[in-house]
C-alpha positions as CSV (number, residue, x, y, z in Angstrom):
1,X,126.0,68.1,-75.6
2,X,125.8,72.1,-74.9
3,X,126.7,72.7,-71.2
4,X,126.6,76.3,-69.5
5,X,127.4,77.5,-66.0
6,X,126.6,80.8,-65.0
7,X,128.7,81.6,-61.5
8,X,127.1,84.1,-59.7
9,X,124.1,85.5,-61.5
10,X,121.3,87.6,-60.3
11,X,118.4,85.3,-60.9
12,X,115.1,86.9,-60.6
13,X,112.1,84.9,-60.7
14,X,108.6,86.3,-60.8
15,X,106.9,83.1,-60.5
16,X,108.5,82.4,-57.3
17,X,108.8,86.4,-56.4
18,X,113.0,85.3,-55.6
19,X,115.9,87.7,-56.3
20,X,118.9,86.3,-55.4
21,X,122.4,85.6,-56.8
22,X,122.9,81.8,-57.6
23,X,125.3,79.5,-60.1
24,X,122.6,78.3,-63.0
25,X,123.3,75.0,-65.1
26,X,122.1,74.9,-68.8
27,X,122.7,71.7,-70.5
28,X,120.9,71.2,-73.7
29,X,118.5,74.0,-73.6
30,X,117.1,72.4,-69.8
31,X,117.8,73.9,-66.2
32,X,119.6,71.3,-65.1
33,X,120.9,72.9,-61.4
34,X,120.1,76.1,-59.7
35,X,122.4,76.4,-56.0
36,X,124.0,79.0,-54.5
37,X,127.1,77.5,-55.5
38,X,127.9,74.1,-58.2
39,X,130.9,72.4,-57.8
40,X,129.7,69.4,-59.9
41,X,129.9,70.1,-64.1
42,X,131.3,68.3,-66.8
43,X,134.9,69.5,-67.7
44,X,133.5,70.4,-71.3
45,X,130.7,73.2,-69.8
46,X,131.8,76.6,-70.6
47,X,131.9,78.2,-67.3
48,X,131.3,82.6,-67.5
49,X,131.7,84.6,-64.4
50,X,128.1,86.5,-64.4
51,X,129.2,88.9,-61.2
52,X,126.8,92.0,-62.1
53,X,124.6,90.7,-64.7
54,X,120.7,89.6,-64.4
55,X,118.9,86.3,-65.4
56,X,115.5,86.3,-65.9
57,X,112.4,84.6,-67.7
58,X,112.4,85.7,-71.4
59,X,110.2,88.8,-71.9
60,X,106.9,88.5,-73.4
61,X,105.7,91.0,-75.5
62,X,101.9,91.2,-75.5
63,X,101.1,93.2,-78.6
64,X,103.7,94.7,-81.2
65,X,103.3,95.3,-85.1
66,X,104.6,94.0,-88.1
67,X,105.3,95.2,-91.3
68,X,105.7,92.5,-93.1
69,X,103.6,91.3,-95.1
70,X,102.8,94.6,-97.1
71,X,105.1,97.2,-95.8
72,X,108.7,95.3,-95.7
73,X,110.3,98.7,-96.3
74,X,109.2,99.3,-92.4
75,X,110.4,95.8,-90.8
76,X,110.5,92.3,-92.2
77,X,110.1,89.2,-89.9
78,X,113.6,88.8,-89.9
79,X,114.1,92.5,-88.6
80,X,111.5,91.7,-86.0
81,X,112.7,88.8,-84.7
82,X,116.1,90.0,-84.3
83,X,114.9,93.3,-82.6
84,X,113.0,91.1,-80.5
85,X,115.9,89.1,-79.6
86,X,117.9,92.0,-78.8
87,X,115.7,93.0,-76.1
88,X,115.4,90.0,-74.5
89,X,111.8,89.0,-75.8
90,X,111.0,85.3,-76.2
91,X,107.6,85.7,-76.8
92,X,106.2,87.8,-79.4
93,X,102.8,88.6,-80.3
94,X,101.8,90.3,-83.5
95,X,98.9,92.7,-84.5
96,X,96.7,91.6,-87.3
97,X,97.1,94.9,-89.3
98,X,99.0,93.6,-91.7
99,X,98.6,93.6,-95.9
100,X,96.2,91.7,-96.4
101,X,95.1,91.7,-92.2
102,X,95.4,88.6,-90.4
103,X,91.4,88.4,-90.8
104,X,91.4,84.9,-92.7
105,X,92.5,81.1,-92.3
106,X,94.8,81.3,-95.4
107,X,96.8,84.3,-94.3
108,X,97.3,83.1,-91.2
109,X,98.1,79.9,-91.3
110,X,100.5,80.2,-93.7
111,X,102.7,82.8,-91.5
112,X,102.2,80.2,-88.8
113,X,104.4,77.8,-91.4
114,X,107.0,80.7,-92.3
115,X,108.0,81.4,-88.7
116,X,107.7,77.9,-87.3
117,X,111.5,77.2,-86.9
118,X,111.9,81.3,-85.7
119,X,114.5,81.8,-82.4
120,X,111.5,83.5,-81.0
121,X,108.0,82.1,-80.4
122,X,106.1,84.4,-82.9
123,X,102.1,84.2,-82.8
124,X,99.0,86.0,-84.0
125,X,96.2,88.1,-83.1
126,X,93.8,87.1,-85.7
127,X,91.4,90.3,-86.2
128,X,88.0,90.4,-85.0
129,X,86.7,92.7,-87.6
130,X,87.2,92.9,-90.8
131,X,86.7,96.2,-93.8
132,X,87.8,99.4,-93.8
133,X,85.7,100.4,-90.6
134,X,85.5,97.0,-89.2
135,X,81.7,96.7,-89.2
136,X,81.7,92.7,-89.6
137,X,83.1,89.7,-87.8
138,X,85.7,87.9,-89.0
139,X,85.1,84.2,-89.3
140,X,86.0,83.8,-85.6
141,X,85.6,80.1,-85.1
142,X,87.3,78.8,-88.4
143,X,90.2,80.9,-87.5
144,X,90.5,79.2,-84.1
145,X,89.5,75.6,-85.1
146,X,92.0,75.7,-87.8
147,X,94.9,77.7,-86.6
148,X,96.6,78.5,-83.7
149,X,96.2,82.1,-83.0
150,X,96.6,83.6,-79.5
151,X,93.6,85.4,-79.6
152,X,91.4,88.3,-81.1
153,X,92.3,92.2,-81.2
154,X,91.8,94.6,-84.4
155,X,94.4,96.5,-82.3
156,X,92.2,99.9,-83.2
157,X,89.3,100.7,-81.3
158,X,85.8,98.8,-82.0
159,X,83.2,101.9,-81.5
160,X,80.1,99.9,-82.5
161,X,78.7,98.8,-79.3
162,X,76.2,96.4,-80.7
163,X,78.9,94.5,-82.6
164,X,81.3,94.6,-79.6
165,X,77.9,92.6,-77.5
166,X,77.8,90.5,-80.8
167,X,81.5,89.6,-81.1
168,X,81.5,89.2,-76.7
169,X,78.7,86.6,-77.4
170,X,80.0,84.7,-80.1
171,X,84.1,84.4,-78.5
172,X,82.4,83.6,-75.0
173,X,82.6,79.7,-75.7
174,X,85.7,80.0,-77.8
175,X,88.0,80.7,-74.9
176,X,90.6,82.6,-76.6
177,X,91.9,85.5,-75.3
178,X,89.9,89.0,-77.0
179,X,92.3,92.7,-76.4
180,X,90.3,95.9,-76.7
181,X,91.6,99.2,-77.1
182,X,89.3,102.0,-75.5
183,X,89.1,105.2,-77.3
184,X,86.3,107.0,-78.8
185,X,87.3,108.2,-81.9
186,X,84.7,111.7,-81.9
187,X,85.8,112.5,-78.6
188,X,89.3,112.3,-80.0
189,X,88.5,113.9,-82.7
190,X,92.4,115.3,-84.2
191,X,94.2,115.5,-81.1
192,X,97.7,114.7,-81.5
193,X,98.9,115.1,-77.7
194,X,96.8,114.9,-74.3
195,X,94.5,118.0,-74.1
196,X,95.9,120.1,-71.1
197,X,98.2,123.3,-70.1
198,X,100.6,121.5,-72.1
199,X,98.7,120.9,-75.4
200,X,97.9,124.7,-75.2
201,X,101.5,126.0,-74.3
202,X,102.9,123.6,-77.5
203,X,100.0,124.7,-80.0
204,X,98.9,121.2,-80.5
205,X,95.3,119.9,-80.8
206,X,94.3,118.2,-77.6
207,X,93.2,114.6,-77.2
208,X,91.0,114.3,-73.5
209,X,91.3,111.8,-71.1
210,X,87.6,111.2,-71.7
211,X,88.3,109.9,-75.2
212,X,89.7,106.8,-73.1
213,X,87.3,106.8,-70.3
214,X,84.4,107.1,-72.0
215,X,84.8,104.3,-74.0
216,X,86.8,102.3,-71.5
217,X,83.8,102.4,-69.2
218,X,81.2,101.3,-72.2
219,X,83.5,98.5,-72.9
220,X,83.2,97.5,-69.2
221,X,79.4,97.3,-69.1
222,X,79.5,95.2,-72.1
223,X,82.2,93.1,-70.1
224,X,79.9,92.9,-66.9
225,X,76.5,91.7,-69.2
226,X,78.2,89.2,-71.6
227,X,80.8,87.9,-69.1
228,X,83.6,86.9,-71.8
229,X,87.1,87.5,-69.8
230,X,88.8,90.9,-72.1
231,X,92.1,92.4,-72.2
232,X,92.4,96.2,-72.4
233,X,95.1,97.6,-73.9
234,X,96.9,100.3,-73.7
235,X,95.6,102.0,-70.8
236,X,97.0,105.6,-70.6
237,X,95.0,108.0,-67.9
238,X,94.9,108.2,-64.0
239,X,91.4,107.6,-64.3
240,X,91.3,105.1,-66.6
241,X,93.9,103.1,-63.9
242,X,90.5,104.1,-61.1
243,X,88.2,102.3,-63.3
244,X,90.0,98.9,-63.9
245,X,90.2,99.0,-60.6
246,X,86.7,99.5,-59.4
247,X,86.0,96.7,-62.2
248,X,88.2,94.1,-61.0
249,X,86.8,95.0,-57.1
250,X,83.7,93.9,-58.5
251,X,85.2,90.8,-60.0
252,X,84.9,91.7,-64.0
253,X,86.8,88.7,-65.8
254,X,89.2,91.7,-67.0
255,X,93.3,91.8,-67.1
256,X,95.2,95.2,-68.6
257,X,98.0,96.7,-70.0
258,X,99.9,100.2,-70.4
259,X,102.6,100.5,-72.8
260,X,106.3,100.6,-72.0
261,X,106.4,104.4,-73.3
262,X,103.5,106.0,-70.9
263,X,105.2,104.5,-68.1
264,X,108.6,106.7,-68.7
265,X,107.3,109.7,-70.8
266,X,104.6,113.0,-70.1
267,X,103.5,115.6,-71.7
268,X,106.4,117.8,-71.3
269,X,108.6,115.7,-73.5
270,X,106.3,116.9,-76.5
271,X,108.2,120.3,-76.2
272,X,110.7,118.6,-78.8
273,X,108.0,118.0,-81.1
274,X,110.1,114.9,-82.1
275,X,107.4,112.8,-84.4
276,X,108.5,109.4,-82.8
277,X,106.6,111.2,-79.5
278,X,103.6,111.1,-81.5
279,X,101.6,108.1,-80.1
280,X,98.2,106.9,-79.8
281,X,97.4,106.8,-76.9
282,X,99.2,110.0,-76.5
283,X,101.8,110.7,-73.9
284,X,99.9,111.2,-70.5
285,X,100.1,114.2,-68.0
286,X,102.1,113.8,-65.2
287,X,99.6,112.6,-63.1
288,X,99.0,109.6,-65.6
289,X,102.3,108.7,-64.9
290,X,102.0,108.3,-61.4
291,X,98.9,106.1,-61.5
292,X,100.0,103.8,-64.5
293,X,103.3,103.5,-62.5
294,X,101.3,102.7,-59.1
295,X,99.1,100.7,-61.2
296,X,101.6,98.7,-62.3
297,X,103.4,98.2,-58.8
298,X,99.9,97.1,-57.0
299,X,98.8,94.8,-60.0
300,X,96.0,96.8,-61.1
301,X,97.6,97.1,-64.4
302,X,98.4,93.4,-65.1
303,X,101.3,93.9,-67.8
304,X,103.6,96.4,-69.7
305,X,103.8,96.1,-73.5
306,X,105.6,97.3,-76.2
307,X,103.5,98.1,-78.8
308,X,106.5,98.0,-80.9
309,X,105.3,100.2,-84.3
310,X,108.1,100.6,-86.9
311,X,107.9,103.6,-89.3
312,X,110.5,104.5,-92.1
313,X,112.3,107.7,-91.7
314,X,110.7,109.5,-94.5
315,X,107.3,108.6,-92.6
316,X,108.1,109.9,-89.4
317,X,110.0,113.1,-90.4
318,X,107.3,115.7,-90.9
319,X,105.8,118.1,-88.3
320,X,104.5,116.3,-85.3
321,X,100.9,116.7,-85.6
322,X,101.2,115.2,-89.6
323,X,103.4,112.1,-88.0
324,X,101.8,108.7,-88.3
325,X,101.7,107.1,-84.4
326,X,103.6,105.3,-83.0
327,X,107.6,104.3,-81.9
328,X,109.6,101.2,-81.8
329,X,110.8,99.7,-78.7
330,X,111.5,95.9,-78.8
331,X,115.2,96.7,-78.3
332,X,114.8,99.5,-75.8
333,X,112.0,98.8,-73.4
334,X,114.1,96.9,-71.4
335,X,117.2,98.9,-70.4
336,X,115.3,102.2,-70.2
337,X,112.4,100.4,-67.6
338,X,115.5,99.2,-65.7
339,X,117.4,102.5,-65.6
340,X,114.4,104.9,-65.0
341,X,112.5,102.3,-62.5
342,X,114.5,99.7,-60.9
343,X,117.2,101.9,-60.4
344,X,115.4,104.7,-58.7
345,X,113.4,102.4,-56.7
346,X,110.0,103.1,-58.1
347,X,109.9,99.4,-59.0
348,X,111.6,96.5,-57.7
349,X,113.4,94.1,-60.3
350,X,110.9,91.3,-59.5
351,X,107.9,93.8,-60.1
352,X,109.6,94.8,-63.7
353,X,110.1,91.0,-64.8
354,X,106.9,90.0,-63.8
355,X,105.1,92.7,-65.5
356,X,107.4,92.1,-68.4
357,X,107.2,88.4,-68.7
358,X,104.9,86.1,-65.7
359,X,102.0,88.4,-66.3
360,X,101.9,89.1,-69.9
361,X,102.0,84.9,-70.3
362,X,98.7,84.7,-67.9
363,X,96.9,87.3,-69.6
364,X,97.1,85.1,-72.9
365,X,96.4,82.2,-71.2
366,X,99.8,80.5,-71.5
367,X,101.8,79.3,-68.7
368,X,104.7,81.8,-67.8
369,X,108.4,79.9,-68.2
370,X,110.5,80.2,-64.7
371,X,113.6,79.5,-64.0
372,X,114.0,76.7,-61.9
373,X,115.8,72.9,-62.1
374,X,114.4,70.5,-64.9
375,X,112.4,73.4,-67.2
376,X,113.3,74.7,-70.5
377,X,116.0,77.5,-70.8
378,X,113.6,79.9,-71.9
379,X,115.7,83.3,-70.2
380,X,117.4,86.3,-70.6
381,X,120.9,87.7,-69.5
382,X,121.0,91.4,-69.0
383,X,124.1,93.6,-68.3
384,X,122.2,96.4,-66.5
385,X,125.9,98.6,-66.5
386,X,126.9,98.3,-70.4
387,X,126.5,101.6,-71.8
388,X,126.0,101.9,-75.7
389,X,124.9,104.6,-78.2
390,X,121.5,104.0,-80.3
391,X,122.4,104.9,-83.3
392,X,120.8,103.3,-86.4
393,X,123.3,101.0,-87.1
394,X,123.3,99.6,-83.7
395,X,119.4,98.7,-84.1
396,X,118.3,95.4,-85.2
397,X,115.1,97.1,-86.4
398,X,114.9,98.4,-90.0
399,X,113.3,101.3,-88.6
400,X,114.5,103.6,-85.8
401,X,111.6,105.9,-84.9
402,X,112.3,106.3,-81.2
403,X,112.7,109.8,-79.3
404,X,116.4,108.3,-77.8
405,X,118.1,108.1,-81.1
406,X,121.4,109.3,-80.8
407,X,121.7,109.0,-77.0
408,X,123.9,107.0,-74.9
409,X,122.0,104.5,-73.0
410,X,122.7,102.1,-70.1
411,X,121.9,98.8,-69.8
412,X,122.1,95.6,-72.9
413,X,121.1,92.4,-73.2
414,X,123.6,89.8,-73.5
415,X,121.8,86.8,-74.6
416,X,119.1,85.0,-74.7
417,X,117.8,81.5,-74.6
418,X,114.9,79.7,-76.4
419,X,114.3,76.3,-77.2
420,X,111.7,76.1,-80.2
């Protein structure tokens, strides 16, 4: 029997909206007690002084990318799971853009068996469409009936609205989450950063905000007509937040997320021309960042996703405009969000943890983990004061495409608890 007593740890529980200092007794993966002070425990209990540390429910990432299968030089399942654990994530949801793609039963079933005993709960988004241009539906009913997919998402935009309508009509009785990215490729053109004064100043082709908002307005109209619940991925504009707010006020069955880097950086950061800042959607203007932060505070934006996208050094070490879009983030999201949003007072600790754990679970129709007696210990212990150097050798991920590489960070996960 393994017994641990975490003494005087700061317990953040977004389920009960509490933030307090307490003792927590964990026995064989179960939270046995949570009290102001615990004096009654067995002699073989490991007692740990946790003053100054933060204990919260395990983090939940809504969507990220794997390298394996097909691109193991970017990321393997082992390195992806290690990176998630190092970042405090206990649940990981992988997009289907692997090689082969997660668009058929045999691939999904095989991966589920391989990862059944992982130290992180890994689930898969099954592809909505098949083919290079995604013009056909996958065998949606078969994937749901014979596998345990979390839901359906391509991770790319579905611009054929007639196909989108058929997909939502077909999925409605299946009752599985659907995640859509609002992006009009024709409006985006060859833009590599958000269109505006900064894109002109930096000499980079601009991607206008309407590439997101025009597509989003169309998706919302289809959702209003069909009534299928939908999760909107990667909101990155102030106008996008307004459209989500209006749609929720009208009672549309939607949830929404932004990604962690869009809460921290704006177009000004692109002046470094760091290829790891080449993202899809691109970083927003200052007004976009402020609107996204307010959206998270108010709950208009339900969740923060990582959208971890690994690329090799060779793939990313090119000119900014030629770099593939994406950056890693599983190991970095919590410390950087904590230091830049919680320590500055822009978000409370409960608000941040809720958007990284409870709300992502709810978006996926899962029961969120909580820190309370007689519940499974799905938790993360975080030291907001630990200072460390972000170097290639300090990362668990095989890839290091992040603009923070080489910098000194504050805040690091000490331990995670997850019982498969």
